[in-house]
NUPADREN-903890 format. One record per atom (N, C-alpha, C): y, x, z; residue in one letter. Coordinates in steps of 0.1 Angstrom, whole numbers, padded with zeros to 4 digits, always signed. Atoms other than C-alpha are relative to their C-alpha. Layout:
BEGIN
YXZA/...
***
This chain:
BEGIN
+0004-0004+0014E/+0121+1721+0493E/-0004+0014-0001E/+0006-0013+0001L/+0099+1750+0486L/-0001+0005-0014L/+0001-0005+0014H/+0099+1773+0456H/-0011+0011+0001H/+0011-0010+0001A/+0069+1795+0446A/-0003+0003-0015A/+0004-0004+0014R/+0058+1814+0415R/-0014-0006-0003R/+0013+0005+0002F/+0022+1804+0419F/-0004-0011+0011F/+0004+0011-0009V/+0007+1772+0435V/-0015-0001-0001V/+0015+0001-0001V/-0030+1771+0446V/-0003-0013+0007V/+0004+0013-0005M/-0044+1736+0451M/-0014+0002+0007M/+0013-0002-0007S/-0071+1740+0478S/-0001-0011+0010S/-0001+0012-0009N/-0072+1704+0492N/-0013-0004+0005N/+0013+0005-0004G/-0109+1701+0496G/-0005-0012-0008G/+0006+0011+0007P/-0132+1678+0476P/-0003-0012+0008P/+0004+0011-0009L/-0142+1657+0506L/+0009+0000+0012L/-0010-0001-0010N/-0111+1651+0526N/+0007-0014+0003N/-0006+0013-0002R/-0100+1614+0522R/-0011-0010+0005R/+0011+0009-0005P/-0121+1591+0544P/-0002-0012-0008P/+0003+0012+0008K/-0138+1563+0527K/-0006-0011+0009K/+0006+0011-0007L/-0145+1529+0542L/-0008-0009-0010L/+0008+0008+0009P/-0172+1506+0528P/+0007-0014-0003P/-0006+0013+0004G/-0162+1474+0509G/-0008-0012+0005G/+0008+0010-0006I/-0180+1451+0533I/+0009-0013+0002I/-0008+0012-0002P/-0167+1415+0533P/+0003-0002+0015P/-0004+0003-0014G/-0147+1407+0565G/+0003+0013+0008G/-0002-0012-0008I/-0142+1444+0574I/+0013+0000+0008I/-0013+0001-0007D/-0106+1436+0584D/+0001-0011+0011D/+0000+0011-0010R/-0116+1407+0607R/-0005+0005+0013R/+0006-0005-0013F/-0133+1428+0634F/+0010+0002+0010F/-0010+0000-0011K/-0115+1424+0667K/-0003+0011+0011K/+0003-0011-0009G/-0133+1452+0685G/+0006+0013-0004G/-0005-0013+0003H/-0127+1489+0683H/-0007+0006-0012H/+0007-0007+0011S/-0134+1510+0652S/+0007+0012-0004S/-0006-0012+0005F/-0128+1544+0637F/-0010+0007-0010F/+0008-0008+0009H/-0141+1568+0610H/-0004+0013+0007H/+0005-0012-0007T/-0162+1598+0621T/+0010+0012-0002T/-0009-0011+0002S/-0136+1622+0606S/+0013-0002+0008S/-0011+0003-0009R/-0110+1606+0629R/-0005-0004+0014R/+0007+0004-0012W/-0131+1605+0660W/+0010-0003+0012W/-0009+0005-0011D/-0115+1586+0689D/-0006+0004+0014D/+0005-0004-0012Y/-0123+1606+0720Y/+0006-0007+0012Y/-0006+0008-0010D/-0099+1585+0740D/-0009-0012+0003D/+0008+0012-0002Y/-0123+1556+0735Y/-0014+0004+0004Y/+0014-0004-0003T/-0157+1575+0737T/-0001+0009+0011T/+0001-0011-0010G/-0148+1602+0762G/-0007+0012-0007G/+0007-0012+0004G/-0162+1637+0758G/+0008+0008-0010G/-0007-0009+0010D/-0154+1663+0731D/-0011+0003-0011D/+0009-0003+0011S/-0171+1679+0701S/-0014+0004+0004S/+0013-0004-0005S/-0200+1690+0722S/-0008-0012+0006S/+0007+0012-0005G/-0208+1654+0733G/+0006-0005+0012G/-0005+0006-0012N/-0206+1639+0767N/+0009-0013-0002N/-0008+0012+0003L/-0194+1605+0754L/-0002-0010+0011L/+0003+0008-0012T/-0195+1590+0788T/+0007-0014+0001T/-0007+0013+0000K/-0170+1562+0782K/-0007-0011-0008K/+0008+0010+0008L/-0196+1544+0760L/-0011-0006+0009L/+0011+0004-0009A/-0219+1537+0790A/-0001-0015+0000A/+0000+0015+0000D/-0209+1500+0789D/+0003-0006-0013D/-0004+0005+0014K/-0204+1497+0751K/-0012-0002-0009K/+0010+0002+0011R/-0225+1483+0723R/+0006+0005-0012R/-0006-0008+0011V/-0219+1506+0694V/-0009-0002-0013V/+0007+0000+0013A/-0228+1503+0657A/+0006+0011-0008A/-0004-0010+0009I/-0227+1532+0633I/-0005-0004-0014I/+0004+0003+0014I/-0227+1525+0596I/-0001+0013-0008I/+0002-0012+0008G/-0242+1553+0575G/-0010+0009+0007G/+0010-0009-0005T/-0271+1577+0579T/+0000+0013-0008T/-0001-0013+0007G/-0259+1608+0560G/+0002+0011+0009G/+0000-0013-0007A/-0252+1643+0571A/+0009-0001+0013A/-0008+0001-0012T/-0224+1632+0595T/-0007-0008+0011T/+0007+0008-0010A/-0245+1605+0612A/-0011+0008+0007A/+0011-0008-0005I/-0274+1629+0616I/+0005+0008+0012I/-0005-0008-0011Q/-0251+1650+0639Q/+0005-0008+0012Q/-0006+0007-0012C/-0235+1623+0660C/-0009-0011+0006C/+0009+0010-0006V/-0263+1597+0664V/-0007+0004+0013V/+0006-0004-0013P/-0281+1618+0691P/+0010-0002+0012P/-0010+0001-0011H/-0249+1619+0712H/+0003-0015+0003H/-0003+0014-0003L/-0242+1582+0707L/-0012-0007+0007L/+0012+0005-0007G/-0278+1573+0716G/-0001+0004+0014G/+0001-0005-0014R/-0276+1594+0747R/+0009-0007+0010R/-0010+0005-0009H/-0245+1577+0761H/+0003-0015-0002H/-0004+0014+0002A/-0240+1542+0746A/-0010-0010+0008A/+0008+0010-0006K/-0252+1511+0764K/-0011-0005-0010K/+0009+0002+0011H/-0268+1502+0731H/+0006+0005-0013H/-0005-0005+0013L/-0266+1518+0696L/-0008-0006-0011L/+0006+0005+0013Y/-0273+1501+0663Y/+0003+0009-0011Y/-0002-0009+0011V/-0278+1524+0634V/-0003-0007-0013V/+0002+0008+0012F/-0272+1506+0601F/-0002+0010-0011F/+0004-0010+0011Q/-0290+1525+0573Q/-0002-0007-0013Q/+0002+0004+0014R/-0288+1520+0536R/-0012+0008-0006R/+0011-0009+0005T/-0309+1550+0525T/-0002+0011+0011T/+0003-0011-0010P/-0327+1574+0550P/+0003+0014-0005P/-0003-0014+0004S/-0317+1610+0550S/-0014+0008+0001S/+0011-0010-0002S/-0342+1639+0546S/+0004+0008+0012S/-0003-0007-0012V/-0343+1653+0581V/-0011+0010+0004V/+0010-0010-0002D/-0361+1686+0585D/+0003+0007+0014D/-0001-0008-0012L/-0366+1709+0615L/+0012+0010-0001L/-0011-0010+0000R/-0335+1729+0624R/-0005+0013+0006R/+0007-0011-0006G/-0352+1753+0648G/+0009+0013+0001G/-0009-0012-0001N/-0322+1777+0653N/-0005+0009+0011N/+0004-0009-0011K/-0331+1808+0673K/+0009+0012-0001K/-0008-0012+0000P/-0313+1840+0682P/-0004+0010-0011P/+0003-0010+0010T/-0309+1867+0656T/-0005+0013+0007T/+0006-0012-0005D/-0330+1898+0662D/+0010+0012-0001D/-0010-0011+0001P/-0305+1926+0671P/-0005+0012-0008P/+0005-0012+0008A/-0328+1953+0656A/+0000-0003-0015A/+0000+0004+0015W/-0331+1934+0623W/+0015+0001-0005W/-0014+0000+0004A/-0293+1930+0622A/+0005+0014-0001A/-0004-0014+0001A/-0288+1967+0629A/-0004+0007-0012A/+0006-0006+0012G/-0309+1975+0599G/+0006-0004-0013G/-0006+0005+0012L/-0288+1956+0574L/+0009+0010-0007L/-0008-0010+0008K/-0272+1977+0546K/+0013-0007-0005K/-0012+0006+0005P/-0237+1972+0532P/-0003-0008-0013P/+0003+0009+0011G/-0236+1943+0507G/-0011-0010+0003G/+0011+0009-0003W/-0263+1924+0525W/+0004-0015-0001W/-0004+0014-0001Q/-0243+1892+0529Q/+0001-0006-0015Q/-0001+0005+0013K/-0235+1889+0492K/-0013-0001-0007K/+0013+0000+0006A/-0270+1897+0482A/-0008-0013+0005A/+0007+0012-0005R/-0283+1869+0505R/+0006-0013-0006R/-0007+0012+0006M/-0257+1844+0492M/-0005-0002-0014M/+0004+0001+0014D/-0266+1852+0456D/-0015-0004-0001D/+0014+0003+0000N/-0303+1850+0463N/-0003-0014+0004N/+0001+0014-0004F/-0300+1817+0481F/+0004-0010-0011F/-0004+0009+0010N/-0280+1801+0453N/-0008+0001-0013N/+0009-0001+0011T/-0303+1814+0427T/-0012-0009+0002T/+0012+0007-0003L/-0333+1798+0444L/+0003-0015+0001L/-0002+0014-0001V/-0317+1764+0452V/+0005-0006-0013V/-0004+0005+0013S/-0304+1762+0416S/-0012-0001-0010S/+0012+0001+0008G/-0340+1763+0404G/-0004+0013-0007G/+0004-0013+0006G/-0341+1801+0395G/-0010+0007+0008G/+0011-0008-0007F/-0365+1828+0406F/+0006+0013+0005F/-0003-0013-0005A/-0361+1859+0427A/-0013+0006+0006A/+0012-0007-0004E/-0387+1885+0437E/-0003-0003+0015E/+0001+0002-0014E/-0380+1878+0474E/+0010-0011+0004E/-0009+0010-0006D/-0366+1848+0494D/+0006+0006+0012D/-0007-0007-0011L/-0340+1865+0516L/+0004-0009+0011L/-0004+0009-0011V/-0331+1834+0535V/-0012-0007+0006V/+0012+0006-0005S/-0364+1816+0537S/+0002-0011+0010S/-0002+0012-0009D/-0353+1783+0552D/-0004-0013-0006D/+0004+0013+0006G/-0357+1746+0546G/+0005-0003-0013G/-0006+0002+0013W/-0335+1747+0516W/-0009+0006-0011W/+0007-0007+0010T/-0357+1772+0498T/-0015-0002+0000T/+0014+0003-0001D/-0391+1757+0508D/-0006-0004-0013D/+0005+0004+0013I/-0395+1741+0474I/-0004+0011-0009I/+0002-0011+0009I/-0392+1774+0456I/-0012+0008+0005I/+0012-0007-0005R/-0418+1790+0479R/-0013-0008-0004R/+0011+0009+0004N/-0441+1760+0472N/-0003+0002-0015N/+0001-0002+0014L/-0434+1765+0435L/-0007+0013-0004L/+0006-0013+0003V/-0443+1802+0435V/-0015-0001+0003V/+0015+0002-0002V/-0477+1793+0451V/-0007-0007-0011V/+0006+0008+0010L/-0484+1767+0425L/+0000+0008-0013L/-0001-0008+0012A/-0473+1791+0397A/-0011+0010+0000A/+0010-0011-0001R/-0497+1818+0409R/-0014-0006-0002R/+0012+0006+0003Q/-0525+1793+0407Q/-0003-0001-0015Q/+0001+0000+0014D/-0519+1792+0370D/+0002+0014-0007D/-0002-0014+0005G/-0515+1830+0366G/+0014+0004-0002G/-0015-0003+0001G/-0477+1828+0368G/+0006-0002-0013G/-0006+0002+0013E/-0472+1821+0331E/-0001-0015-0003E/+0000+0014+0003M/-0461+1785+0323M/+0011-0003-0011M/-0011+0005+0010T/-0442+1767+0295T/+0011-0007+0009T/-0010+0007-0007P/-0409+1751+0305P/-0004-0014+0005P/+0005+0013-0004E/-0426+1717+0305E/-0009+0001+0012E/+0010-0001-0011A/-0454+1729+0328A/+0008+0004+0013A/-0008-0004-0012L/-0428+1746+0351L/+0007-0012+0006L/-0007+0012-0006A/-0408+1713+0354A/-0010-0009+0007A/+0010+0008-0007A/-0440+1695+0363A/-0004+0006+0013A/+0003-0007-0012K/-0449+1721+0389K/+0012-0001+0010K/-0012+0001-0009A/-0413+1720+0403A/+0000-0014+0006A/+0000+0013-0005E/-0417+1682+0407E/-0011-0001+0011E/+0011+0000-0010L/-0450+1687+0425L/+0004+0008+0013L/-0004-0008-0012A/-0435+1714+0448A/+0010-0008+0008A/-0009+0009-0007D/-0407+1689+0456D/-0007-0011+0008D/+0007+0011-0007F/-0432+1662+0464F/-0007+0006+0013F/+0007-0006-0011M/-0451+1686+0487M/+0010+0002+0012M/-0010-0002-0011K/-0418+1694+0506K/+0004-0014+0006K/-0003+0013-0005M/-0409+1657+0509M/-0011-0006+0008M/+0012+0005-0008N/-0444+1649+0521N/+0001+0006+0014N/-0002-0006-0013Q/-0437+1674+0549Q/+0011-0007+0008Q/-0012+0007-0006I/-0404+1657+0557I/-0005-0014+0006I/+0004+0014-0004R/-0421+1622+0558R/-0011+0001+0012R/+0010-0002-0010A/-0450+1636+0579A/+0006+0003+0014A/-0007-0003-0013R/-0425+1649+0605R/+0005-0013+0006R/-0005+0012-0006V/-0411+1614+0609V/-0011-0007+0007V/+0012+0006-0007D/-0446+1601+0618D/-0003+0007+0013D/+0003-0008-0012Q/-0450+1629+0642Q/+0009-0002+0012Q/-0010+0001-0010V/-0418+1622+0660V/+0003-0014+0005V/-0005+0014-0003V/-0409+1585+0658V/-0012-0008+0005V/+0012+0006-0006E/-0432+1564+0680E/-0003-0014-0006E/+0002+0013+0006D/-0426+1529+0665D/-0004+0001-0015D/+0005-0002+0014P/-0446+1527+0632P/+0010-0006-0010P/-0009+0007+0010A/-0421+1502+0615A/+0013+0008-0001A/-0012-0009+0000T/-0391+1524+0625T/-0003+0013-0008T/+0004-0013+0007A/-0409+1555+0613A/+0000-0002-0015A/+0002+0003+0015E/-0417+1539+0579E/+0014-0001-0006E/-0014+0002+0005A/-0380+1529+0575A/+0008+0013-0001A/-0008-0012+0000L/-0368+1564+0582L/-0005+0010-0010L/+0005-0010+0010K/-0389+1581+0555K/+0007-0001-0013K/-0007-0001+0013P/-0370+1593+0524P/-0010+0001-0011P/+0008+0000+0012W/-0386+1585+0491W/+0008+0004-0012W/-0008-0005+0012Y/-0367+1606+0466Y/-0002+0015+0000Y/+0001-0014+0001R/-0365+1642+0454R/+0010+0006+0010R/-0007-0005-0012Q/-0351+1665+0481Q/+0015+0002-0003Q/-0014-0003+0003F/-0318+1675+0463F/+0007-0012-0006F/-0007+0012+0004C/-0310+1639+0454C/+0011-0003+0010C/-0010+0001-0011K/-0291+1639+0487K/+0001+0013+0007K/-0001-0013-0007R/-0279+1667+0509R/-0010+0001+0011R/+0011-0002-0011P/-0309+1679+0530P/+0007+0002+0013P/-0006-0002-0013T/-0302+1677+0567T/-0011+0007+0009T/+0009-0007-0009F/-0317+1697+0596F/+0005-0003+0014F/-0004+0004-0013N/-0316+1684+0631N/-0013-0003+0009N/+0011+0001-0009D/-0340+1685+0661D/+0001-0012+0009D/-0003+0011-0010D/-0325+1655+0680D/+0001-0014-0007D/-0003+0013+0006Y/-0319+1628+0654Y/-0012-0009+0000Y/+0012+0009+0000L/-0354+1614+0649L/-0005-0004+0014L/+0004+0004-0014P/-0363+1615+0687P/+0009-0011+0006P/-0009+0010-0005T/-0332+1593+0693T/-0005-0014-0002T/+0005+0014+0003F/-0350+1563+0678F/-0012-0003+0009F/+0010+0004-0010N/-0376+1565+0706N/+0007-0005+0013N/-0007+0005-0012R/-0349+1555+0731R/+0000-0015+0000R/+0000+0015-0001A/-0350+1519+0743A/+0013-0006-0003A/-0013+0005+0003N/-0313+1515+0738N/+0005+0003-0014N/-0004-0003+0014V/-0313+1525+0701V/-0009-0009-0010V/+0006+0009+0010T/-0321+1501+0672T/+0004+0004-0014T/-0003-0002+0014L/-0324+1510+0636L/+0000-0013-0008L/-0001+0012+0008V/-0312+1483+0613V/-0001+0005-0015V/+0002-0005+0013D/-0327+1492+0579D/+0004-0011-0010D/-0005+0010+0009T/-0307+1473+0552T/-0007+0001-0014T/+0008-0001+0012K/-0333+1483+0525K/+0008+0003-0012K/-0008-0004+0012G/-0308+1499+0502G/+0012-0009-0003G/-0010+0010+0003R/-0284+1469+0503R/+0013+0003+0007R/-0012-0001-0008G/-0259+1478+0531G/+0002-0012+0008G/-0004+0011-0009V/-0243+1455+0557V/+0005-0012-0009V/-0004+0012+0008D/-0238+1419+0544D/+0015-0004+0003D/-0014+0005-0003A/-0206+1411+0563A/+0004+0005+0014A/-0005-0003-0013V/-0184+1419+0593V/+0007-0012+0005V/-0007+0011-0006T/-0173+1392+0617T/+0010+0005+0010T/-0009-0004-0010E/-0148+1392+0645E/-0007+0007+0011E/+0007-0005-0011T/-0175+1402+0669T/-0012+0009-0003T/+0012-0008+0003G/-0201+1421+0650G/-0003+0002-0015G/+0005-0003+0013L/-0221+1430+0619L/-0011-0010-0004L/+0010+0009+0005V/-0243+1407+0598V/-0009+0007-0011V/+0009-0004+0010F/-0274+1417+0579F/-0012-0010+0000F/+0012+0008+0002D/-0301+1394+0565D/+0000-0013+0009D/-0001+0012-0008G/-0288+1364+0584G/+0001+0002+0015G/-0001-0004-0014V/-0287+1382+0618V/+0013+0006+0003V/-0013-0007-0004E/-0254+1390+0636E/-0003+0008+0012E/+0002-0009-0011Y/-0254+1420+0658Y/+0014+0001+0007Y/-0013+0000-0008E/-0226+1416+0685E/+0002+0014+0006E/-0003-0014-0004I/-0209+1449+0692I/+0014+0001+0005I/-0013-0003-0005D/-0179+1464+0709D/+0007+0010-0009D/-0006-0011+0008C/-0173+1493+0685C/-0008+0003-0013C/+0006-0004+0013I/-0180+1501+0648I/+0005+0015-0003I/-0004-0014+0004I/-0181+1538+0638I/-0005+0001-0014I/+0003-0001+0014F/-0179+1544+0601F/-0004+0015-0004F/+0004-0013+0005A/-0200+1574+0590A/-0002-0001-0015A/+0001+0004+0014T/-0193+1565+0554T/+0006+0011-0009T/-0004-0010+0009G/-0181+1598+0541G/+0014+0000-0006G/-0013-0002+0006F/-0152+1606+0518F/+0000-0004-0014F/-0002+0004+0013E/-0138+1595+0485E/-0005+0011-0010E/+0004-0009+0011V/-0155+1610+0454V/+0002-0008-0012V/-0001+0007+0012G/-0146+1601+0419G/+0013-0008-0002G/-0014+0006+0001T/-0111+1586+0427T/+0009+0011-0006T/-0010-0009+0006A/-0080+1602+0412A/+0002+0012+0008A/-0002-0012-0007Y/-0075+1638+0421Y/+0013+0000+0008Y/-0013+0000-0008T/-0039+1633+0431T/-0001-0010+0012T/+0001+0009-0011R/-0049+1604+0453R/-0007+0007+0012R/+0007-0008-0011R/-0073+1627+0472R/+0008+0012+0005R/-0008-0011-0004A/-0048+1655+0472A/+0012-0005+0009A/-0011+0005-0008G/-0021+1633+0486G/+0014+0001-0006G/-0013-0001+0007F/+0006+1641+0461F/-0002+0002-0015F/+0000-0002+0015E/+0014+1642+0424E/+0004+0014-0004E/-0004-0013+0006I/+0017+1673+0402I/+0007-0003-0013I/-0007+0002+0013T/+0042+1673+0374T/+0001+0013-0008T/+0000-0012+0008G/+0039+1698+0346G/+0011+0000-0011G/-0010-0001+0011R/+0058+1706+0313R/+0003-0014-0005R/-0005+0012+0006G/+0079+1678+0299G/-0001-0012+0009G/+0001+0011-0009G/+0075+1657+0330G/-0014-0007+0000G/+0014+0006+0001R/+0038+1650+0323R/-0007+0002+0013R/+0006-0001-0013T/+0019+1643+0355T/-0015+0004-0002T/+0014-0003+0000L/-0016+1655+0363L/-0009-0012-0001L/+0007+0013+0001T/-0027+1619+0367T/-0001-0004-0015T/+0000+0003+0015E/-0017+1613+0330E/-0009+0009-0007E/+0007-0010+0008H/-0033+1645+0318H/-0015-0002+0003H/+0014+0001-0003W/-0066+1638+0336W/-0004-0015+0001W/+0003+0014-0001K/-0066+1600+0331K/-0014-0003-0006K/+0014+0003+0006D/-0099+1602+0310D/-0010+0010+0006D/+0009-0010-0006G/-0114+1629+0332G/+0007+0014+0001G/-0006-0013-0002I/-0107+1665+0343I/+0000+0008-0013I/-0001-0009+0012K/-0094+1688+0316K/+0005+0014+0005K/-0004-0013-0006S/-0093+1725+0325S/-0007+0011-0008S/+0008-0011+0004L/-0104+1760+0316L/-0007+0006+0012L/+0008-0005-0011H/-0132+1770+0339H/+0002-0007+0013H/-0002+0007-0012G/-0120+1745+0364G/+0012+0004+0008G/-0011-0006-0008F/-0090+1766+0375F/+0014-0004-0004F/-0014+0003+0004Y/-0060+1756+0354Y/-0001-0009-0013Y/-0001+0009+0011S/-0049+1731+0328S/+0012+0003-0009S/-0010-0002+0009A/-0028+1733+0297A/+0012-0009+0003A/-0012+0007-0003G/+0008+1722+0304G/+0004+0000+0015G/-0002-0001-0014F/+0006+1730+0341F/+0000+0015+0004F/+0000-0014-0002P/+0016+1767+0343P/+0000+0004+0015P/+0000-0006-0013N/+0008+1788+0374N/-0005-0009+0011N/+0007+0009-0010C/-0011+1759+0391C/-0015+0002-0001C/+0014-0003-0001F/-0046+1768+0402F/-0007-0010+0008F/+0008+0010-0007H/-0073+1745+0414H/-0012+0007+0007H/+0012-0005-0007M/-0100+1754+0440M/-0008-0013+0004M/+0008+0012-0004G/-0129+1731+0448G/-0010-0003-0011G/+0009+0004+0010V/-0152+1712+0425V/+0007-0007-0012V/-0008+0005+0011T/-0132+1708+0393T/-0005+0008-0013T/+0005-0006+0012Q/-0153+1716+0362Q/-0005+0015+0002Q/+0006-0013-0002N/-0169+1747+0378N/-0014-0001+0005N/+0013+0001-0006A/-0199+1751+0401A/+0001-0002+0015A/+0000+0003-0014L/-0209+1739+0435L/-0011+0009+0007L/+0010-0007-0008T/-0227+1760+0461T/-0002-0008+0013T/+0003+0008-0012P/-0245+1744+0491P/+0009+0004+0012P/-0010-0005-0010N/-0223+1766+0514N/+0013+0002-0007N/-0012+0000+0007F/-0188+1759+0502F/+0008+0013+0001F/-0007-0013+0000P/-0174+1793+0514P/-0004+0009-0011P/+0004-0008+0011H/-0195+1810+0487H/+0008-0003-0012H/-0007+0005+0012M/-0179+1789+0460M/+0015+0004+0001M/-0014-0002-0002L/-0144+1793+0475L/+0003+0015+0000L/-0002-0015+0000D/-0148+1831+0479D/+0001+0005-0014D/+0000-0004+0014F/-0156+1835+0442F/+0013-0005-0006F/-0012+0006+0006Q/-0127+1812+0432Q/+0013+0008+0005Q/-0012-0008-0005A/-0102+1831+0455A/+0001+0013-0006A/-0001-0013+0006D/-0112+1864+0441D/+0005-0001-0015D/-0004+0002+0014H/-0108+1851+0405H/+0015-0002-0001H/-0015+0003+0001I/-0073+1837+0412I/+0008+0012+0004I/-0008-0012-0004A/-0062+1868+0431A/+0000+0010-0011A/+0000-0010+0011E/-0072+1890+0402E/+0010-0004-0011E/-0009+0005+0010L/-0053+1869+0377L/+0015+0001+0005L/-0014-0001-0005V/-0022+1867+0399V/+0004+0015+0001V/-0003-0014+0000G/-0024+1905+0405G/+0003+0006-0013G/-0002-0004+0014E/-0026+1911+0368E/+0014-0004-0005E/-0013+0005+0004A/+0004+1889+0362A/+0012+0008+0007A/-0010-0008-0007R/+0024+1908+0388R/+0002+0014-0006R/+0000-0014+0006L/+0015+1942+0373L/+0007-0001-0013L/-0006+0002+0013R/+0026+1929+0339R/+0014-0006+0000R/-0013+0007-0002Q/+0057+1912+0353Q/+0000-0013-0008Q/+0001+0012+0008A/+0044+1881+0336A/+0006-0012+0008A/-0005+0012-0007Q/+0060+1847+0344Q/-0009-0012+0000Q/+0008+0012+0002V/+0033+1824+0332V/-0015+0003-0001V/+0015+0000+0002I/-0005+1819+0336I/-0003-0014-0004I/+0002+0014+0005E/-0016+1790+0315E/-0011+0000-0011E/+0010+0000+0011P/-0046+1781+0293P/+0005-0007-0012P/-0004+0007+0012T/-0042+1771+0257T/-0008-0014-0001T/+0006+0013+0001E/-0051+1735+0247E/-0014+0002-0006E/+0013-0002+0006E/-0079+1749+0225E/-0011+0005+0010E/+0009-0005-0010A/-0095+1768+0253A/-0004-0011+0010A/+0002+0011-0009E/-0092+1738+0276E/-0010-0010-0006E/+0009+0009+0007A/-0109+1716+0250A/-0014+0006-0001A/+0013-0006+0002A/-0137+1741+0244A/-0008+0000+0013A/+0007+0000-0013W/-0145+1743+0282W/-0004-0015+0003W/+0004+0013-0002C/-0145+1705+0284C/-0013-0004-0008C/+0012+0002+0008K/-0171+1704+0256K/-0012+0007+0006K/+0011-0007-0007T/-0192+1730+0274T/-0005-0007+0012T/+0004+0007-0012I/-0192+1710+0306I/-0008-0013-0005I/+0007+0012+0005W/-0202+1679+0286W/-0014+0003-0005W/+0013-0004+0006D/-0230+1697+0267D/-0010+0004+0011D/+0008-0005-0010M/-0243+1713+0299M/-0004-0010+0010M/+0003+0011-0010R/-0245+1680+0318R/-0015-0003-0001R/+0014+0004+0002L/-0280+1675+0303L/-0009+0008+0008L/+0008-0008-0009H/-0293+1702+0326H/-0005-0008+0012H/+0004+0007-0012N/-0294+1678+0355N/+0003-0015+0000N/-0004+0014+0001E/-0283+1644+0342E/-0011-0010+0004E/+0011+0009-0002Q/-0317+1628+0342Q/-0005+0000+0014Q/+0003-0002-0014F/-0325+1642+0376F/+0009-0009+0009F/-0009+0008-0008R/-0294+1626+0391R/-0001-0015-0003R/+0002+0014+0003A/-0300+1593+0373A/-0012-0006+0007A/+0012+0005-0007D/-0334+1590+0389D/+0001+0000+0015D/-0002+0000-0015C/-0320+1595+0424C/+0005-0013+0005C/-0006+0012-0007T/-0311+1568+0449T/+0015+0002+0000T/-0015-0001+0000P/-0274+1559+0450P/+0006+0008+0011P/-0007-0008-0010G/-0250+1582+0468G/+0012+0007-0007G/-0012-0006+0006Y/-0219+1603+0463Y/-0003+0012-0010Y/+0004-0010+0010Y/-0239+1630+0444Y/+0000-0006-0014Y/+0002+0006+0014N/-0245+1606+0414N/+0009-0012-0002N/-0010+0011+0003G/-0215+1582+0416G/-0006-0013+0004G/+0007+0012-0005E/-0235+1556+0436E/-0010-0005-0010E/+0010+0004+0010G/-0262+1556+0409G/+0005-0003-0014G/-0006+0002+0013K/-0238+1552+0380K/+0004+0013-0007K/-0003-0014+0006V/-0242+1586+0364V/+0008-0001-0013V/-0007+0001+0012E/-0229+1573+0331E/+0015-0001+0001E/-0015+0001-0002E/-0194+1568+0346E/+0006+0013+0003E/-0005-0014-0002G/-0191+1605+0355G/+0009+0001+0012G/-0008+0000-0012K/-0177+1599+0390K/-0007+0006+0012K/+0007-0006-0012G/-0203+1617+0412G/+0005+0014+0002G/-0004-0013-0004L/-0197+1649+0430L/-0005+0011-0010L/+0006-0010+0009F/-0220+1667+0406F/+0004-0002-0015F/-0005+0002+0013D/-0204+1653+0375D/+0012+0010-0003D/-0011-0009+0003N/-0179+1676+0357N/-0003+0014+0006N/+0004-0014-0004L/-0198+1707+0370L/-0008+0007-0011L/+0008-0008+0010Y/-0215+1735+0350Y/-0015-0002+0003Y/+0013+0004-0002G/-0250+1722+0347G/-0010+0010+0004G/+0010-0010-0004P/-0270+1755+0349P/+0001+0005+0014P/-0001-0004-0014G/-0257+1761+0384G/+0010+0011+0003G/-0011-0009-0005S/-0234+1784+0404S/-0002+0015-0005S/+0001-0014+0004I/-0249+1818+0396I/+0002+0002-0015I/-0002+0000+0014A/-0249+1811+0359A/+0015-0001-0003A/-0014+0002+0002Y/-0213+1799+0361Y/+0008+0012+0004Y/-0007-0013-0004F/-0202+1830+0380F/-0001+0010-0011F/+0002-0010+0010S/-0217+1851+0353S/+0009-0003-0012S/-0008+0004+0011V/-0199+1832+0326V/+0015+0004+0002V/-0014-0002-0003V/-0165+1835+0342V/+0002+0016+0001V/-0002-0014-0001D/-0170+1872+0351D/+0000+0007-0014D/+0001-0006+0013A/-0180+1880+0315A/+0012-0003-0008A/-0013+0004+0007W/-0150+1860+0301W/+0011+0009+0005W/-0011-0008-0006R/-0127+1880+0324R/-0001+0014-0005R/+0002-0013+0004A/-0142+1913+0314A/+0002+0002-0015A/-0002+0000+0014A/-0140+1904+0277A/+0014-0001-0005A/-0014+0001+0004G/-0102+1899+0278G/+0007-0013+0002G/-0006+0013-0004K/-0096+1864+0291K/+0005-0008-0012K/-0003+0007+0012D/-0096+1847+0257D/+0004-0015+0004D/-0005+0014-0003G/-0076+1814+0258G/+0009-0002+0012G/-0009+0001-0012L/-0055+1822+0288L/+0013+0009-0003L/-0013-0007+0002R/-0018+1831+0284R/+0004+0006+0013R/-0006-0007-0011I/-0005+1857+0308I/+0012+0008-0006I/-0011-0005+0007E/+0030+1864+0296E/+0013-0003+0008E/
***
C-alpha cells in the first residue's frame, strides 16, 4: 500500500495490445503473438533482426501500419514464406538517414532544440513559419504549399488557402505513389501498395527496406481491399475464398484506442465520495485542459486527454511535465493540500474541446478507417484525435501558458 500527496497518470495512450475481431481467431493451432510482445524464442534474433529460426516457417503478418513497416523487412529476409495481409496501405516515404554534420552541430545556439520542436509542430499543424528548420518528409506539404502560395503572390483567402493545401497534399502523395512504382517490380503489387488518402489521415512512415521486400520471391502481399481477413482456421487465414496455410500469425494490429481509460490504464481511480473515474467519464473525458478532473484532487493525467498531440510524443510530454511540476511546486510553496478544478471550469473546457472539433472533423471523416478517426466513425468520438484541441499543439500550449500566467482561473490550490 503506497501513500502519496500527488499522483501522475502517465500510462501511455497506446499501451494495451489490440487483436482483430476475425471469426475463428481462437481456433488457430499454430503459433501466434502480437508485435508488442515479440516472441524471440520462436523467431530467433533480437531487436536488430536476425530472425533465423523462421527459415522453415510460413509466416503471416496482419496489419501494414507503422509497426509492420519496421518488421516486415526482417520477416521477409528470414521466413521461408511471408504473407502480408493488408487492409489499407501505409504512406511509405524515403527514410534516408545520414550522419549529422559535426560542424553544423557545433554551430547550434542554446535553445535550438525547442526552437526546432516548435517550428516542426507549427508546420505539421498547418501553420506557417519563415523557415523550415527540420525540412523532412513530414513538412514536405508545407514546402509545397509555400511554392503554390508564391504563385498567387502569397495573399489568399482562407478558402483559397484550404484548396492550395489540398493540392500540396496531393502533390506529396503523388510522390509517395510514384516511389512505389519505382521500387516495386510487380505492377499489381505496386498498385495495391499505393495509398489513396491525404497524408495525415494516417501516420506517415519512412523506411528504405519495406517496399523492396515485396520484390522477394518468398513474400506475398494479400490485399484485402479495405475489408480485412475473412476468417482464421486451425491451419491458416482465409480471404476471398482462399486459405493461406501458415505456421505462425503475427498481429501488427496496434493498440486499443477509444476503450475505457481505466481499462487501458489497468486499474480504477476512485475520487471523492467513492465516485470512480469510469463513472465520471462514462459519457466521455471531462477535465480542465486535460490534466485534472473535478472530484479527483491531486490526480494528474499525461497523454492525450482533452489536450494536444505532437507527432513526437516527448514534445507533448515535456510540456505536460513542466506544467504539472509548476503547479505542484506552487502547492508546496503555499503548503496547499489540494489541487483540483471546479466543475464550472471543467464544463467550460469540455465545451471548448467540442467547439474546436470543427477544425479537423471533416478532414478526419473523409479519411480511410483507422485509429486516428475511430475506424471511420468520427461521430462516435473514439478516435485518437477526438477530444483533442482542434487548432493543434502550438495553439494549445499558448492557451495553457496564458491561463497559467493570468492566475489559473477555475483551479483550486488550497
